[in-house]
MITI-975780 format. One line per field, with one value per residue: residue number from 1; residue in three letters; x, y, z of N, C-alpha, C in turn. Coordinates in nm, 3 decimals, decimal comma, padded with zeros to 5 digits, always signed. Each point is the difference from the previous one (the first is absolute). Example, Ala and Ser with C-alpha at 12.3 -4.5 7.8 and 13.67 -1.06 7.14 Angstrom:
// MITI-975780
num	c(1 2) .
residuo	c(ALA SER) .
n.x	c(+01,319 -00,035) .
n.y	c(-00,569 +00,105) .
n.z	c(+00,780 -00,072) .
ca.x	c(-00,089 +00,082) .
ca.y	c(+00,119 +00,119) .
ca.z	c(+00,000 +00,006) .
c.x	c(+00,090 -00,077) .
c.y	c(+00,120 +00,109) .
c.z	c(+00,000 +00,073) .
END
This chain:
// MITI-975780
num	c(1 2 3 4 5 6 7 8 9 10 11 12 13 14 15 16 17 18 19 20 21 22 23 24 25 26 27 28 29 30 31 32 33 34 35 36 37 38 39 40 41 42 43 44 45 46 47 48 49 50 51 52 53 54 55 56 57 58 59 60 61 62 63 64 65 66 67 68 69 70 71 72 73 74 75 76 77 78 79 80 81 82 83 84 85 86 87 88 89 90 91 92 93 94 95 96 97 98 99 100 101 102 103 104 105 106 107 108 109 110 111 112 113 114 115 116 117 118 119 120 121 122 123 124 125 126 127 128 129 130 131 132 133 134 135 136 137 138 139 140 141 142 143 144 145 146 147 148 149 150 151 152 153 154 155 156 157 158 159 160 161 162 163 164 165 166 167 168 169 170 171 172 173 174 175 176 177 178 179 180 181 182 183 184 185 186 187 188 189 190 191 192 193 194 195 196 197 198 199 200 201 202 203 204 205 206 207 208 209 210 211 212 213 214 215 216 217 218 219 220 221 222 223 224 225 226 227 228 229 230 231 232 233 234 235 236 237 238 239) .
residuo	c(MET LYS LYS VAL MET GLY ILE VAL LEU ILE PHE VAL ALA TRP GLN ILE VAL SER ILE TRP ILE ASN SER GLN LEU LEU LEU PRO SER PRO ILE ASP THR PHE LYS ARG LEU SER GLN LEU ILE ILE SER GLY ARG ILE PHE PRO PRO LEU LEU ASN THR LEU LEU LYS ALA MET ILE GLY PHE PHE MET ALA LEU ALA ALA GLY PHE PHE THR GLY PHE LEU MET GLY LEU ASN LYS VAL PHE TYR GLU LEU LEU ARG PRO LEU ILE SER VAL VAL GLN SER VAL PRO ILE ILE SER TRP LEU ALA LEU ALA MET LEU TRP TRP GLY VAL GLY ASP LYS GLY PRO ILE VAL ILE VAL PHE LEU THR LEU PHE PRO ILE VAL THR LEU ASN VAL TYR GLU GLY VAL LEU ASN ILE ASP LYS LYS LEU VAL GLU MET ALA LYS ILE TYR LYS VAL LYS ARG SER ARG ILE PHE ARG ASP ILE TYR LEU GLY SER VAL PHE PRO PHE VAL VAL SER ALA ILE SER VAL SER THR GLY LEU LEU TRP LYS SER VAL ALA VAL ALA GLU PHE MET ALA GLY SER ARG GLY ILE GLY VAL GLU ILE ALA TRP ALA LYS SER LYS LEU GLU THR VAL ASP VAL PHE ALA TYR THR VAL LEU LEU VAL LEU LEU GLY ILE ALA SER GLU VAL PHE LEU ARG SER ILE GLU ARG LYS PHE SER TYR) .
n.x	c(+05,682 -00,132 +00,026 +00,101 -00,075 -00,090 +00,109 +00,086 -00,124 +00,013 +00,127 -00,062 -00,139 +00,047 +00,084 -00,092 -00,073 +00,109 +00,038 -00,149 +00,030 +00,114 -00,037 +00,122 -00,051 -00,052 +00,091 +00,112 +00,064 -00,034 +00,062 -00,050 -00,147 +00,051 +00,028 -00,097 -00,091 +00,092 +00,025 -00,118 +00,009 +00,108 -00,077 -00,124 -00,014 -00,008 +00,095 +00,051 -00,061 +00,055 +00,122 +00,007 -00,009 +00,127 +00,083 -00,042 +00,020 +00,100 +00,024 -00,048 +00,058 +00,074 -00,005 -00,017 +00,073 +00,051 -00,043 +00,062 +00,112 +00,059 -00,001 +00,054 +00,084 +00,032 +00,040 +00,071 +00,075 -00,036 -00,115 +00,010 +00,120 -00,079 -00,107 +00,067 +00,041 -00,076 -00,096 +00,059 -00,009 -00,122 +00,008 +00,099 -00,062 -00,095 +00,074 +00,008 +00,109 -00,052 -00,103 +00,026 +00,069 -00,119 -00,063 +00,073 +00,002 -00,131 -00,017 +00,100 -00,052 +00,113 -00,014 +00,026 -00,072 -00,015 +00,106 +00,018 -00,073 +00,078 +00,132 +00,033 -00,017 +00,059 +00,069 -00,015 -00,059 +00,082 +00,104 -00,057 -00,039 +00,112 +00,014 -00,058 +00,027 +00,156 -00,036 -00,069 +00,086 +00,034 +00,046 -00,127 -00,048 +00,096 -00,024 -00,148 +00,020 +00,119 -00,084 -00,068 +00,096 -00,032 +00,023 +00,136 -00,006 +00,131 -00,023 -00,126 +00,088 +00,117 -00,028 -00,072 +00,021 +00,104 -00,021 -00,079 +00,065 +00,114 -00,080 -00,097 +00,079 +00,033 -00,137 -00,053 +00,082 -00,084 -00,127 +00,046 +00,044 -00,090 -00,084 +00,060 +00,070 -00,111 -00,057 +00,131 -00,009 -00,157 +00,003 +00,120 -00,058 -00,121 +00,051 +00,076 +00,115 +00,005 +00,048 -00,021 -00,082 +00,071 +00,044 -00,154 -00,043 +00,108 +00,008 -00,124 +00,032 +00,041 -00,131 +00,042 -00,066 +00,140 +00,019 -00,107 +00,029 +00,136 -00,033 -00,075 +00,084 +00,063 -00,117 -00,010 +00,099 -00,045 -00,098 +00,093 +00,109 -00,099 -00,078 +00,114 +00,048 -00,135 -00,006 +00,142 -00,046 -00,087 +00,105 +00,081 -00,111 -00,013 +00,135) .
n.y	c(-11,168 +00,024 +00,113 -00,021 -00,061 +00,103 +00,084 -00,084 -00,002 +00,121 -00,015 -00,065 +00,089 +00,115 -00,016 -00,040 +00,095 +00,089 -00,045 -00,003 +00,131 -00,004 +00,122 +00,037 -00,024 -00,086 -00,060 +00,105 -00,091 +00,004 -00,119 -00,082 +00,048 -00,040 -00,121 -00,021 +00,032 -00,063 -00,089 +00,030 -00,010 -00,111 -00,027 +00,013 -00,129 -00,059 +00,067 +00,012 -00,124 -00,013 +00,096 -00,022 -00,144 -00,015 +00,045 -00,052 -00,113 +00,088 +00,061 -00,106 -00,050 +00,091 +00,017 -00,128 +00,010 +00,079 -00,067 -00,137 +00,041 +00,105 -00,108 -00,116 +00,071 +00,039 -00,119 -00,017 +00,092 +00,019 -00,006 +00,108 +00,030 -00,021 +00,102 +00,117 -00,031 -00,049 +00,061 +00,105 -00,008 +00,001 +00,062 +00,116 -00,015 +00,008 +00,084 -00,102 -00,083 -00,091 +00,031 +00,026 -00,089 -00,030 +00,054 -00,064 -00,124 +00,006 +00,038 -00,085 -00,116 -00,070 -00,008 +00,105 +00,090 -00,116 -00,075 +00,107 +00,011 -00,103 +00,032 +00,151 -00,030 -00,105 +00,078 +00,062 -00,079 -00,093 +00,069 +00,052 -00,151 -00,049 +00,111 +00,011 -00,116 +00,020 +00,092 -00,127 -00,041 +00,135 +00,009 +00,005 -00,048 -00,096 -00,023 -00,005 -00,082 -00,019 +00,029 -00,050 -00,094 +00,046 -00,133 +00,001 +00,023 +00,069 +00,037 +00,055 +00,069 +00,016 +00,067 +00,065 +00,046 +00,051 +00,060 +00,019 +00,056 +00,036 -00,035 +00,032 +00,121 -00,058 +00,004 +00,091 +00,087 -00,062 +00,055 +00,119 -00,001 -00,104 +00,127 +00,096 -00,100 -00,051 +00,134 +00,043 -00,135 +00,017 +00,141 -00,041 -00,124 +00,049 +00,098 -00,087 +00,093 +00,033 -00,094 -00,044 +00,059 +00,102 -00,018 +00,002 +00,106 +00,072 -00,012 +00,029 +00,130 -00,018 -00,022 +00,092 -00,115 -00,075 +00,036 -00,051 -00,141 +00,022 +00,055 -00,104 -00,087 +00,060 -00,030 -00,119 -00,032 +00,070 -00,076 -00,060 +00,032 +00,043 -00,113 -00,034 +00,082 -00,036 -00,078 +00,023 +00,077 -00,090 -00,107 +00,060 +00,028 -00,116 +00,011) .
n.z	c(+05,403 +00,045 +00,024 +00,088 +00,067 -00,032 -00,018 +00,083 +00,023 -00,020 +00,059 +00,104 +00,045 +00,001 +00,116 +00,047 -00,037 +00,027 +00,080 -00,002 -00,019 +00,081 -00,016 +00,005 -00,109 +00,044 +00,093 +00,030 +00,062 +00,131 +00,016 -00,116 +00,040 +00,124 -00,065 -00,097 +00,078 +00,088 -00,123 -00,032 +00,146 -00,005 -00,115 +00,111 -00,081 +00,091 +00,032 -00,126 -00,048 +00,113 +00,000 -00,137 +00,031 +00,105 -00,118 -00,109 +00,063 +00,032 -00,148 -00,038 +00,104 -00,008 -00,124 -00,033 +00,047 -00,057 -00,113 +00,036 +00,081 -00,095 -00,061 +00,092 +00,039 -00,153 -00,030 +00,089 -00,045 -00,127 +00,013 -00,073 +00,037 +00,088 -00,006 -00,011 +00,098 +00,090 -00,080 +00,003 +00,131 -00,028 -00,082 +00,060 +00,098 -00,069 -00,060 -00,075 +00,049 -00,108 +00,024 +00,147 -00,020 -00,073 +00,091 +00,076 -00,071 -00,017 +00,104 +00,082 -00,039 -00,052 +00,127 +00,056 -00,110 -00,080 +00,046 -00,014 -00,124 -00,012 +00,068 -00,045 -00,144 +00,013 +00,082 -00,074 -00,062 +00,018 -00,025 -00,113 -00,043 +00,042 -00,068 -00,101 +00,010 +00,007 -00,104 -00,090 +00,028 -00,056 +00,162 -00,039 +00,122 -00,011 -00,117 +00,035 +00,123 -00,078 -00,083 +00,078 +00,032 -00,132 -00,003 -00,042 -00,097 +00,015 +00,119 -00,029 -00,134 +00,071 +00,106 -00,033 -00,090 +00,004 +00,132 -00,036 -00,053 +00,117 +00,066 -00,054 +00,006 +00,107 +00,007 -00,069 +00,050 +00,091 -00,059 -00,013 +00,102 +00,021 -00,021 +00,080 +00,060 +00,011 +00,011 +00,107 +00,030 +00,014 +00,028 +00,092 +00,022 +00,016 +00,060 +00,069 +00,050 +00,115 +00,077 +00,101 -00,019 -00,040 +00,106 +00,053 -00,086 -00,004 +00,141 +00,025 -00,077 +00,082 +00,047 +00,063 -00,004 +00,030 -00,109 -00,102 +00,054 -00,060 -00,124 -00,010 +00,051 -00,086 -00,071 +00,062 +00,000 -00,102 -00,041 +00,055 -00,055 -00,091 +00,016 +00,014 -00,110 -00,067 +00,047 -00,002 -00,119 -00,029 +00,039 -00,090 -00,083 +00,050 +00,023) .
ca.x	c(+00,058 -00,097 +00,038 +00,124 -00,028 -00,109 +00,120 +00,072 -00,081 -00,045 +00,125 +00,022 -00,082 +00,043 +00,096 -00,072 -00,085 +00,097 +00,079 -00,080 -00,012 +00,130 +00,033 +00,052 -00,072 -00,161 -00,002 +00,122 +00,003 +00,034 +00,124 +00,055 -00,073 +00,061 +00,195 -00,028 +00,000 +00,091 +00,081 -00,042 +00,035 +00,117 +00,078 -00,070 -00,112 -00,150 -00,020 -00,078 -00,124 -00,052 -00,035 -00,099 -00,156 -00,058 -00,031 -00,109 -00,085 -00,001 -00,064 -00,125 -00,051 -00,011 -00,101 -00,113 +00,015 -00,011 -00,091 -00,128 -00,034 -00,063 -00,113 -00,091 -00,040 -00,134 -00,148 -00,040 -00,060 -00,091 -00,075 -00,018 +00,090 -00,026 -00,083 +00,068 +00,130 +00,007 +00,003 +00,130 +00,095 -00,062 +00,028 +00,153 -00,019 -00,048 +00,069 +00,105 +00,125 +00,033 -00,064 +00,111 +00,117 -00,006 -00,019 +00,145 +00,083 -00,058 +00,035 +00,128 +00,095 +00,075 +00,110 -00,034 -00,097 -00,100 -00,001 +00,030 -00,154 -00,096 -00,013 -00,093 -00,126 +00,002 +00,020 -00,080 -00,158 +00,019 +00,050 -00,139 -00,116 +00,052 +00,015 -00,167 -00,083 +00,038 -00,058 -00,148 +00,017 +00,035 -00,110 -00,059 -00,005 +00,154 +00,042 -00,086 +00,050 +00,111 -00,051 -00,095 +00,072 +00,070 +00,095 +00,047 -00,070 +00,090 +00,028 -00,132 +00,007 +00,128 -00,044 -00,146 -00,019 +00,095 +00,040 -00,110 +00,020 +00,097 -00,031 -00,038 +00,124 +00,122 -00,075 +00,021 +00,153 +00,058 -00,063 +00,074 +00,167 -00,029 +00,000 +00,106 +00,108 -00,054 -00,021 +00,101 +00,071 -00,048 -00,005 +00,127 -00,018 -00,086 +00,016 +00,132 +00,141 +00,104 -00,028 -00,035 -00,125 +00,059 +00,118 -00,053 -00,054 +00,136 -00,013 -00,124 +00,028 +00,151 -00,038 +00,087 -00,079 +00,077 +00,025 -00,135 -00,017 +00,111 -00,067 -00,116 +00,017 +00,060 -00,125 -00,042 +00,077 -00,022 -00,126 -00,003 +00,066 -00,078 -00,074 +00,070 +00,051 -00,131 -00,031 +00,058 -00,014 -00,137 +00,015 +00,065 -00,067 -00,124 +00,030) .
ca.y	c(-00,120 -00,070 +00,030 -00,076 -00,158 +00,024 +00,026 -00,115 -00,097 +00,043 -00,015 -00,154 -00,036 +00,025 -00,126 -00,171 +00,011 +00,017 -00,163 -00,086 +00,019 -00,024 +00,061 +00,157 +00,068 +00,001 +00,030 -00,026 +00,012 +00,106 -00,001 +00,075 +00,101 +00,096 +00,018 +00,097 +00,106 +00,054 +00,037 +00,104 +00,093 +00,016 +00,065 +00,159 -00,019 +00,034 +00,127 +00,079 -00,015 -00,022 +00,136 +00,065 -00,034 +00,075 +00,131 +00,007 -00,046 +00,117 +00,107 -00,029 -00,041 +00,150 +00,050 -00,067 +00,045 +00,131 +00,021 -00,087 +00,076 +00,094 -00,009 -00,040 +00,105 +00,049 -00,064 -00,024 +00,164 +00,078 -00,078 +00,050 -00,092 -00,177 -00,043 +00,002 -00,088 -00,139 -00,078 +00,008 -00,074 -00,162 +00,003 -00,034 -00,165 -00,106 -00,017 -00,111 +00,071 -00,036 +00,139 +00,085 -00,032 +00,023 +00,156 +00,051 -00,014 +00,118 +00,154 +00,020 -00,100 -00,105 +00,099 +00,039 +00,048 -00,099 -00,066 +00,090 +00,063 -00,128 -00,007 +00,078 -00,056 -00,101 +00,041 +00,153 -00,043 -00,072 +00,113 +00,077 -00,035 -00,026 +00,139 +00,043 -00,051 +00,061 +00,116 -00,012 -00,067 +00,124 +00,042 +00,167 +00,048 +00,037 +00,112 +00,115 +00,046 +00,058 +00,085 +00,064 +00,004 +00,060 -00,062 +00,036 -00,087 -00,086 -00,124 -00,110 -00,074 -00,052 -00,093 -00,062 -00,037 -00,097 -00,126 -00,068 -00,063 -00,079 -00,180 -00,020 +00,006 -00,124 -00,096 -00,003 -00,054 -00,150 -00,100 +00,070 -00,086 -00,133 +00,011 +00,102 -00,047 -00,083 +00,057 +00,056 -00,101 -00,050 +00,095 -00,007 -00,120 +00,038 +00,111 +00,074 -00,013 -00,041 -00,017 -00,184 -00,069 -00,028 -00,095 -00,114 -00,041 -00,057 -00,155 -00,082 -00,048 -00,073 -00,118 -00,003 -00,025 +00,048 +00,181 +00,021 -00,045 +00,074 +00,139 -00,020 -00,025 +00,122 +00,101 -00,041 +00,048 +00,146 -00,005 -00,034 +00,124 +00,099 -00,014 +00,003 +00,135 +00,107 -00,080 +00,055 +00,095 -00,018 +00,006 +00,142 +00,107 -00,064 +00,021) .
ca.z	c(-00,053 -00,111 -00,129 -00,058 -00,055 -00,092 -00,128 -00,025 -00,049 -00,124 -00,077 +00,012 -00,144 -00,125 -00,026 +00,001 -00,129 -00,059 -00,012 -00,057 -00,137 -00,085 -00,111 +00,038 -00,104 +00,065 +00,156 +00,038 +00,131 +00,052 +00,017 -00,136 +00,003 +00,093 -00,013 -00,119 +00,052 +00,063 -00,125 -00,041 +00,079 -00,006 -00,099 -00,010 -00,079 +00,073 +00,052 -00,069 -00,004 +00,121 +00,006 -00,075 +00,035 +00,147 -00,021 -00,008 +00,099 +00,115 -00,075 -00,023 +00,139 +00,060 -00,095 +00,038 +00,176 -00,009 -00,070 +00,060 +00,149 -00,011 -00,083 +00,105 +00,097 -00,078 +00,002 +00,157 +00,056 -00,079 -00,079 -00,124 -00,037 +00,039 -00,127 -00,119 -00,024 +00,016 -00,157 -00,103 +00,092 -00,011 -00,118 +00,005 +00,086 -00,050 -00,155 +00,046 -00,016 -00,134 -00,084 +00,057 -00,051 -00,136 -00,019 +00,044 -00,080 -00,096 +00,025 +00,024 -00,050 +00,103 +00,095 +00,152 +00,031 -00,023 +00,125 +00,119 +00,004 +00,026 +00,139 +00,053 +00,002 +00,094 +00,112 +00,043 +00,084 +00,125 +00,085 +00,004 +00,084 +00,126 +00,080 +00,014 +00,109 +00,103 +00,032 +00,065 +00,150 +00,114 +00,086 -00,010 +00,116 +00,028 -00,085 +00,061 +00,111 -00,028 -00,024 +00,102 +00,094 -00,099 -00,041 -00,137 -00,101 -00,035 +00,118 -00,040 -00,094 +00,036 +00,118 -00,017 -00,121 -00,041 +00,088 -00,057 -00,153 -00,011 +00,043 -00,138 -00,088 +00,023 -00,089 -00,145 -00,067 +00,042 -00,125 -00,128 -00,004 -00,055 -00,174 -00,076 -00,098 -00,100 -00,100 -00,071 -00,047 -00,118 -00,099 -00,087 -00,091 -00,101 -00,072 +00,055 -00,090 +00,118 +00,144 +00,031 -00,105 -00,129 +00,026 +00,006 -00,134 -00,040 +00,022 -00,082 -00,133 -00,025 +00,084 +00,117 +00,145 +00,137 +00,014 +00,048 +00,123 +00,087 +00,002 +00,071 +00,124 +00,039 +00,042 +00,127 +00,119 +00,018 +00,068 +00,107 +00,032 +00,043 +00,080 +00,116 +00,038 +00,032 +00,144 +00,076 -00,011 +00,105 +00,169 +00,064 +00,010 +00,082 +00,123) .
c.x	c(-00,097 +00,018 +00,113 -00,028 -00,087 +00,103 +00,023 -00,101 -00,040 +00,144 +00,015 -00,086 +00,062 +00,141 -00,060 -00,049 +00,116 +00,062 -00,103 -00,047 +00,115 +00,041 +00,027 -00,080 -00,139 +00,016 +00,108 +00,007 +00,021 +00,151 +00,079 -00,014 +00,089 +00,142 -00,032 +00,020 +00,110 +00,093 -00,047 +00,049 +00,130 +00,053 -00,029 -00,098 -00,143 -00,008 -00,064 -00,128 -00,098 -00,011 -00,101 -00,162 -00,029 -00,050 -00,139 -00,136 -00,004 -00,078 -00,150 -00,064 +00,006 -00,117 -00,138 -00,042 -00,049 -00,157 -00,135 -00,045 -00,094 -00,172 -00,103 -00,025 -00,130 -00,121 -00,055 -00,086 -00,096 -00,084 -00,009 +00,132 +00,036 -00,093 +00,081 +00,124 -00,039 -00,015 +00,151 +00,092 -00,056 +00,069 +00,141 +00,004 -00,042 +00,067 +00,110 +00,147 +00,051 -00,071 +00,094 +00,107 +00,007 -00,035 +00,130 +00,095 -00,040 +00,052 +00,144 +00,085 +00,053 +00,112 -00,037 -00,114 -00,137 -00,002 -00,021 -00,167 -00,077 +00,004 -00,115 -00,176 -00,037 -00,051 -00,089 -00,137 +00,036 +00,004 -00,130 -00,089 +00,036 +00,025 -00,160 -00,054 +00,063 -00,050 -00,135 +00,016 +00,055 -00,119 -00,040 +00,000 +00,126 +00,025 -00,048 +00,049 +00,137 -00,039 -00,041 +00,140 +00,127 +00,166 +00,044 -00,046 +00,122 +00,019 -00,137 +00,021 +00,097 -00,071 -00,154 -00,015 +00,132 +00,008 -00,182 +00,026 +00,125 +00,007 -00,053 +00,113 +00,067 -00,068 +00,030 +00,171 +00,017 -00,060 +00,064 +00,146 -00,045 -00,018 +00,114 +00,086 -00,055 -00,072 +00,090 +00,090 -00,086 +00,006 +00,137 -00,002 -00,054 +00,054 +00,129 +00,105 +00,074 -00,067 -00,020 -00,116 +00,066 +00,142 -00,071 -00,057 +00,129 +00,022 -00,080 +00,034 +00,139 +00,010 +00,103 -00,098 +00,022 +00,005 -00,145 -00,038 +00,076 -00,057 -00,157 +00,046 +00,039 -00,096 -00,068 +00,081 +00,010 -00,122 -00,020 +00,078 -00,071 -00,104 +00,084 +00,010 -00,117 -00,020 +00,081 -00,044 -00,107 -00,011 +00,062 -00,087 -00,130 +00,035 -00,026) .
c.y	c(-00,071 +00,092 -00,047 -00,119 +00,000 +00,014 -00,123 -00,099 +00,052 -00,041 -00,152 -00,076 +00,032 -00,087 -00,112 +00,029 +00,013 -00,153 -00,090 +00,051 +00,001 +00,094 +00,149 +00,091 +00,034 +00,062 +00,001 -00,004 +00,132 +00,050 +00,104 +00,126 +00,123 +00,015 +00,099 +00,148 +00,055 +00,032 +00,142 +00,117 +00,028 +00,051 +00,146 +00,053 +00,070 +00,145 +00,142 -00,015 -00,007 +00,148 +00,057 -00,037 +00,083 +00,156 +00,026 -00,031 +00,091 +00,085 -00,012 -00,034 +00,147 +00,070 -00,026 +00,019 +00,159 +00,047 -00,041 +00,069 +00,130 -00,027 -00,060 +00,116 +00,104 -00,056 -00,039 +00,122 +00,011 -00,150 +00,035 -00,066 -00,144 -00,055 +00,011 -00,090 -00,136 -00,095 -00,030 -00,103 -00,163 -00,036 -00,055 -00,139 -00,101 -00,034 -00,096 +00,083 -00,027 +00,119 +00,130 -00,014 +00,004 +00,162 +00,078 -00,010 +00,078 +00,132 +00,023 -00,083 -00,059 +00,094 +00,013 +00,013 -00,075 -00,048 +00,115 +00,040 -00,150 -00,016 +00,086 -00,032 -00,104 +00,033 +00,120 -00,035 -00,038 +00,128 +00,078 -00,038 -00,014 +00,146 +00,034 -00,123 +00,068 +00,129 +00,024 -00,068 +00,094 +00,009 +00,160 +00,057 +00,088 +00,134 +00,132 +00,031 +00,056 +00,140 +00,129 +00,082 +00,101 -00,063 +00,059 -00,072 -00,116 -00,137 -00,067 -00,082 -00,117 -00,145 -00,081 -00,062 -00,107 -00,140 -00,093 -00,066 -00,077 -00,176 +00,000 +00,017 -00,112 -00,113 +00,015 -00,031 -00,135 -00,083 +00,046 -00,096 -00,096 -00,001 +00,052 -00,103 -00,076 +00,092 +00,059 -00,097 -00,057 +00,116 +00,018 -00,093 +00,047 +00,151 +00,077 -00,027 -00,059 -00,024 -00,155 -00,022 -00,042 -00,103 -00,166 -00,016 -00,051 -00,143 -00,081 -00,035 -00,077 -00,141 -00,031 +00,018 +00,063 +00,159 +00,062 +00,008 +00,126 +00,136 +00,014 +00,018 +00,154 +00,118 -00,045 +00,048 +00,169 +00,016 -00,047 +00,125 +00,088 -00,003 -00,007 +00,138 +00,072 -00,073 +00,072 +00,157 +00,045 +00,001 +00,115 +00,097 -00,042 +00,028 +00,122) .
c.z	c(-00,093 -00,167 -00,089 -00,027 -00,099 -00,122 -00,001 -00,065 -00,158 -00,100 -00,022 -00,142 -00,144 -00,052 -00,050 -00,160 -00,120 -00,037 -00,065 -00,142 -00,088 -00,090 +00,008 -00,105 +00,078 +00,134 +00,029 +00,175 +00,091 +00,011 -00,112 -00,016 +00,087 -00,062 -00,124 +00,074 +00,053 -00,101 -00,023 +00,068 +00,027 -00,124 -00,060 -00,135 +00,047 +00,039 -00,097 -00,020 +00,134 +00,032 -00,073 +00,048 +00,117 -00,027 -00,060 +00,088 +00,108 -00,024 -00,007 +00,135 +00,080 -00,063 +00,075 +00,173 +00,003 -00,068 +00,089 +00,143 -00,044 -00,083 +00,106 +00,098 -00,043 +00,019 +00,139 +00,072 -00,077 -00,062 -00,138 -00,052 -00,017 -00,130 -00,156 -00,014 +00,008 -00,133 -00,044 +00,097 -00,036 -00,166 -00,003 +00,054 -00,090 -00,160 +00,036 -00,029 -00,127 -00,088 +00,018 -00,100 -00,142 -00,042 +00,022 -00,121 -00,139 +00,021 -00,006 -00,059 +00,126 +00,056 +00,153 +00,059 +00,027 +00,177 +00,105 +00,032 +00,014 +00,151 +00,060 -00,019 +00,105 +00,135 +00,027 +00,043 +00,122 +00,129 +00,025 +00,085 +00,161 +00,065 +00,006 +00,125 +00,149 +00,034 +00,073 +00,138 +00,110 +00,062 -00,020 +00,110 +00,044 -00,082 +00,036 +00,110 -00,024 -00,056 +00,105 +00,090 -00,084 -00,014 -00,135 -00,090 -00,072 +00,099 -00,023 -00,091 +00,024 +00,096 -00,042 -00,157 -00,056 +00,102 -00,031 -00,147 -00,027 -00,007 -00,174 -00,101 +00,030 -00,055 -00,130 -00,011 +00,030 -00,096 -00,134 -00,004 -00,073 -00,159 -00,062 -00,068 -00,071 -00,139 -00,094 -00,106 -00,132 -00,071 -00,076 -00,070 -00,156 -00,054 +00,042 -00,117 +00,108 +00,100 +00,033 -00,084 -00,130 -00,018 +00,000 -00,140 -00,069 +00,011 -00,059 -00,138 -00,034 +00,073 +00,124 +00,130 +00,109 +00,012 +00,057 +00,178 +00,104 +00,011 +00,088 +00,143 +00,076 -00,018 +00,093 +00,106 -00,013 +00,076 +00,152 +00,109 +00,008 +00,104 +00,149 +00,046 +00,015 +00,153 +00,098 +00,013 +00,071 +00,145 +00,034 +00,033 +00,073 +00,162 +00,037) .
END
């Protein structure tokens, strides 16, 4: 109930400020924004860029999840790998998105590769470091006991290693979903040829502010839907 009240408060404040500014060019009202969003949905115009953005976001996300999981495990299990890879992770994490975007445009030009790579580079350090922390929290005595009782390695890995790392992976994904849609939209805006970010760029160039807000609301809804889905998965595996 409190969350619903918080959302209502946001829309009320938005409506009041929109009325006070009294300019559709500067700040369209929430009513006009959702009306425009519904028009884009009904007309079907929104689906091609939406599907393109979803595809790029998911490719970059799963690439980061797979690479980060593998790298985080290596770093957690072996100090040599940690010493070798930690500086690389720090560099990737510290470089601003705008710098990666500039390089992506130089290397691949405008297209789909840039946004996918940007999503990957944004999320990869987060997943890697969370998995690394999860490996460090594995109960070493429990692993030794399992080996003494000759428990199969596959079961040790599944029940002990994955069981200990799973909460950290969930945490990484939770943080990543907040950055996922932001990073892919920014990358599309700057270096994309298709997608929601490109639609926002076109709307901005044509001074169609209500379209900018409509597409932005869509990205926010995607973020909320991702978070709700993640929580349902987390609850399912927690029992």
